[in-house]
C-alpha positions, 0 to 999 in steps of 0.5 A: 481518491488518493492512491499510495504504495507503502513499502515496509521493512518489518521484523522478520518473525512478525511479517505475517502478523503485521500483514494480517493487521494491515489487511483489516485496516480501513483504507488499505486495499491490498497487502503483499509479502514480497522479495527484495529490499522490503518485506511488505507492500501495502496499496492504500486508497483513501479519499484525502491526503489527510486520511493517508497522513492519519493512516501512516503517522498514527495507525501504522506508526502504532505497529512497533514491528514495522521498522521502516516505511517508504510511501509513494503517491500514485499520480495516474493509474495504468491498469491492464483493463485500461490498456485493453480498452485502448487497443480495442478502439484502435489506439 
């Protein structure tokens, strides 16, 4: 499983519209509107790097209201659930 975080700058008047488009895209599990330097953050979970490349360079690239992206690959997940499990066994 390939997990990535995609940070996006989007045309201001189209943030909600783009978020809704992305929300229904296979491979994108979550979309957040955020404060700061970016407008939207998408969490992507796909089977292969090839699927990620297709999502970013074809599907997302076709959405002209997305002005800029920065894609980060996740190496390892540290979820609250994992941390609670570690503490419950005495780590």
